[in-house]
N, C-alpha and C positions, 0 to 999 in steps of 0.2 A: 504493500500500500504506500509506504513512504517513498519507495523508488518511483512508483507511478506518479505520485504527486509531484515529485521533483522534476520528472520528465515533462509532465503536463504543464507545470508552471512556466517552463521556458517558452511555451507557445501561447499562453493565455493573454499576455499583454498585447500581442500582435493580432490575435483573432477576435477577441471580444465576442459579442453576441451577433454582430452583423445586422442588427435590427434597428428599430426606431428608438432613438435616445429618449423619447418621451413615453416609452413603454417599458415597464419593469417586469421582470419575472420573479415570482416569489414561490419558493418551494418549501413545503412544510408537511408535517405528518400529524395524525391524530384521529380522534373518534369522529363520528358524524356530528356530534354536538359541537366539537371544536371547528369542524369545517363550516358549519352553519354560522357560528359566532364570528369566525375570522373573515368569512365572506362578507358578512354585514359590515364589519369594521373596515374592510378594504374598499367596499363600495362608498363608504363615507369619506375615506381618504381620497378616492378618485374625484368625488364631488368637490372636496375642499381644495384640492391642488391642481386638478386638470390633468394629472398623470394617470395613464392607464396601467393597470396591474394585471398581468396574466398569471393565474394561479396554477401551480403544479401541486396537487394534493396526493399523498400516498398513505398507505397504512404504516403503522409503526414498524412492522416486520419488513416492509419493502424499502423503507427510506434509505438506510445506509447503503444498500446495493445500488439503488438508483442514483444517489448522490455521488457515489464513487465513480459510476459510469459517466456521469455528467462531467466530473472533474477531469478524468482521464481523457475523455473525448473533446475537451476544450469547449464544452457547452454549459459551463457553470452558470447557475441562476444568478441574477443580480443580488437577490436577498434570499437567505436560506438559514435553516436551523443547523446548529452544531453544538456539541457538548463541550464542557471545559477541557476535557482530556484531549480534544483535537486542536486546541488553540495553538500550542507551540508548533506542531507539525505543519499546520496550515499557514502560520506566519512565516516559518522558515522556508517553506516551499512556494511562497508567493501566491497562495490561493485567496487569502482574505486581506483586507486593508485596514489600516488604522483609521478609526472613525472619530477619534477624540475631538478634532477641530470642528467637525460638523455638529457633533452633539453639544459641545460647549456653546456653539453659536445658535443652537436651536431654541425657538421659543415654545416648543412643545413639551420638553422634558426638563426636569430639574433633578440632577443626580443626587442631590442632598436629600431629596424626598423619597428616594428609593431604598430598598433593602441593600445594605452594604455588601452582604454576602452575594447577592445576585449580580451586582455591578462588578465587584472585585474578581469574581470568577472568570471574567473575560479580559483581564489585564495581563500584559506580558511585556517585560522590559528587555527581552532578549536573553535573559539568564534565568529569571524567576517568574513563575506564574503568580498572579494575585497582586501584582504591582506594575506600574508603568502605563504605557498607552492602552487605550481601550479598543478592543477589536469586535465587540458585540455588546448589545444590551440584553438583559434577561427576557426571554419569552415569559418565564415564570420562575418562582422558587417553589419547590415541591417538598414540603415537610412530610416525611414518612412517619405518620403518627400511629397510635394504637387505639383500637376500638373494642367495644364489648356489646354483647347482645343483652340489653337491659331486660327484655321480656323474659329471657331464660333465667337470668339471675333472680328476678322477682318471683317467678314460679317456683324456684328452688328455695325461696326464703332467704336469699343471700343479699346482704346490703350492697348497694351499688358502690363502685370504687370512688374514693375521695379524689377529686381533681387536684387537690393540693398536697396529698399525702400518699405517695405511690406505695404499692405493695412491695415488700421484700420478696425475694424468690421463694422463700419458704411459705410466706403468707399466700402468695399467688398459687403455689402448688396445692395448698390445702383447698382453695376454691376450685381449681381445675379438677381435683379428685372428686369433689362433691358434686359437680355438675356433669361429670362423665357417667352416664347412666344407660342401663338396658331398659328401655321403656316398654318394649313389647314382649319381654320375657323369653326371647329366643336364645339367650345365653351370650349375646354380644351387644356392645353398646350401640345405641342409636343416636346419641349426642355425645359430644366430646368437649373437653375444656378448651383446646386450641388446635391449630394445625398450621405450622409455619414452614416456609421454604428457607432452607439453610442459606442460600445465596443472598437473599434479601433481608433476612432477619437475624443472622448471627451477629451482625455488627452491634446491635443494641445490647446484647448480652456481654460481648467481649469488652466493649468500651466501659460499660457500667461496672464491670468487674475489675477495671484497672489495666486491662490488656490492650494491645494495639498491634497493628500489622507492620509498622515501620518505625524507625527512630526519627528524630526531628529533622535530620538532614535527608531523609528518604534514601539513605545509602545502605541501611542494614534492615533485613527482615527480622521481625521480633515476635514471631508466633510461638516459638518454643519456650513458653514461660508458664509458670503455675497458674497465673491469672487467666491466660488465654485457654489453657487446657481445661480448667475448671468450668469456664463458660461453655466451651464446646461440649464437654461431658454432660453438663446440666441440660443443654439443648437436646442431645441425643437421648438422654435418659427419660425425657418427657414421653417418648414412645416406648423404648425398649424396657425400661424399668417400671415406669409409673402407668403406662397405658392410657394417658390422657389426651392423646392425639390419634387420629385414624392411622391404622397400620399402613405399611407400604402397599400391601395388597388392596386395602380398602381405599387408599388414595388413588390407586390406579383405576379402580372401578368408578369412582367419582372424586375428582380432585377437591382439595380442601377449600378452594375458592368457591366452588359450586355448593359445597356443604355449608359454608358460611352463608351464602345467598339463600339457601333453603332453611336457615335457622337451626342447623345442627351443631354449630360451633359457637362457643361462648366468647372467645377473645380472638381478634384477628386484626392485622395491620390495616390502616385506612389512610389514604392520601387524598388530597383535594380532587384529583382526577376521578376518584371513585364516587364522589358525592352525587353527581347526577344520576348514576345507576342505582345508588342505594336509596334514593328518595322513594322508590316503589317497593322496598322490602316489606315483608309481612310482619315484621317485628320492630320494636323500638330499639334504637342503637345510639351510642354516643362515644365520645373520645375520652381517653384517660392517659395519665403518664405511664411510660414503660416501667415494668417492675425493675427493681434495682438490685445490683450485686454488691460486691465488697465496698465500693465507693459510696454507696448510699445515694447516688445521683442517677437520674434517668439519662439515657443516651439514645440517640437514633441518628439517622442520616438525612441530609437534604439533597434532593435532586434539583437540577436546573437545566434548562436548555437556553442557548443563546440565539439571538437573531443578528446575523452579521452581513457584511457587504462584500461581494466579490471584488477582487483586485482588477478584474477585467471589465467591470461595468462601464458603460458609456455615460452614465449619469450618476456619479457617486453622491452628489448632493441630494438628489431626489431619493436615491436608495437609502441613504442615511436618514432622511426625513421619514421614510416609511418605517424604518427600524424604530425611530423615536416615537412615532405615532402608535405603533403596535405595543411598544413596551411601556411607555410612560405617559401617554395622553390620558388625562383623567376620565374623559367621556368614554374612551375606548376601554379603559380598565373597568369602569362600571358595567359596560355592556358585557365584557368577558366574565366578570364576577356574577352578574345576573344570570348568565348562561350556565353557571355552576361548574365551570371547568378549571378554576384556579382561585387562589387567594390573591388579593391585589398586590401588584408590585410596589405600590405607593404605601408607605408605612401608616400615615394617618388614615387613609381609606381602609387599610387592613384592620385597624382597630374599630372602625365603624362597622365593618363586616362582622367582626367577632361579637359585637354587641347585639346583633340581629338573632333573636331566638325564634323567629317565625318558621324556620325550616331546620331540619337536622343537618349537622349535629348541633345540639344545644351548646356544648362546650367547644365552640369554634376557637376559643382562645388557646386551646392546646396546640393547634396548628402554629400559632404565633410563638408559643413557647419553644417549640422545636427550632424555629428559625432564629429566634433571639437568644435562646438560652442553651439548650443541650444538643442541638443538631450539628452534625459535622458533614463535610464532604466525604463521599465514598473513598476508601483508601487509594484506588488507582487514579483518582482524578488528576493529581498533579505529578504523575510519572509519565514518561514518554509513551508507554503503551501498557495495557493491563495484563499482559501475559503472565507476569509473575504472580499477580493476584488471582487470576483464573486457575492457576496451578493448584491452589489450595483445595479447590472444589473438584478437581479432576478425579481424584481417587479417594474421596471422603466417604463413600458409601459404606465401607466396612464399619466405620465409627457409628454411622446412623443406624446400622443394623445390629450393633452390639457385638460385632466380631473382632473389634480392635478398640483399645482405649484411645481417648483423645490424646493423652500424653505420648503414647507410642506413635501415633500417626503424625503428630506435629513435629516430633524429632526427625522423622523421615522426610516430611514435606519441606521443612525450612531450608535445607541445602538446595533442593531443586528450585524453590522460589527465589533464593538468593542468586542462583545462576541466571535466571531470567531477568531479575532486577538489574544485575550488573550489565547485561546486554542492553537493557532499555536505557540505562544511564550512559552507556557508551554511544548508543545511537543518538541520544540527546546532544552529547558533546560534538559528535560528527556533524549533526544538522546545524549546529551553531557555528561551525567552521573553526572550532577551538582545538581540533585534533588533526 
């Protein structure tokens, strides 16, 4: 991918789109609800500016492949989504451009009014991500929060979670065991305490227990520690020891997301992009802090997508104005929030959103707590590629099935992960021209 980008970048400046400079192409991905909301926002942008925007919409699964093909083929859209982990390679290969000057001159957006996490995720000074020139604005910030089936807890006579006092792991486990029940008497449970995907949910347990994936310099992998092992073992034991999650066979019959949707699971992660779908659930649900490990503090991750401008666009000013409009224009933000697809990028508006209890979740403030207080970027966000991180999950199944301890597995996995991290850091140095 990096080689293709570098080769493509050499031709981008000379080819451009070859079209009308008063027409922009905008490539994005998402659900039908997002397509409807963004189409309406872009129609308003066209009316306000006189610039035509051609929309290229894909599903989430198709997006990366189609964007890669557009870049390699020299047909990169004027404006498009990308994640923070792509910023460095896109900058170094000349795919995207610095939009700092355009944004500073814009009368649409005020960076001081936006979530700092969202803005800083798209800064790069040539050496370090998170600082320096701005290469995108956030499409959103996506706090990966935690939710519960309030109806199930009420029926079991269990007090609802305190939004200000998180469960400890032991307290949470007691509740999980209480709600895991065989309702039809066939000898197996029909409802469970939880059902979590290790790739997207292990972070909360590791961080809250004082573990981490990397050292501060992102030079050393740090998974082979007691804190990390304890968290991974606790996660695995929820199924293999305590039986409070659907078994692997049961999850293959009907995955845990569908079981949550059908009211069979008590606790499940919830992000803003889930909210429109969850409005029609047949049970009452709400948000809560993540259960806490050794540190006594909740932890989770924050996702984000950026909207940036192609280095080859024929109209960078209009392209940057579209970015500003979609990311920071108050009217556009209200429209996107009313569509239920994200929390506002504007901090003051986000607090207004959190005070609205007319629609679930009632505890919308928990989304903001993740963003402001205990959320972090996913571990591979600021490394040159995620291969080192993905390696942790490649052979983790024996731990999840109880055939290997977490301690044994992490001792084997860390050296392999370190090799991949060393290669990623070497690639980063080469792309900067420092080797």
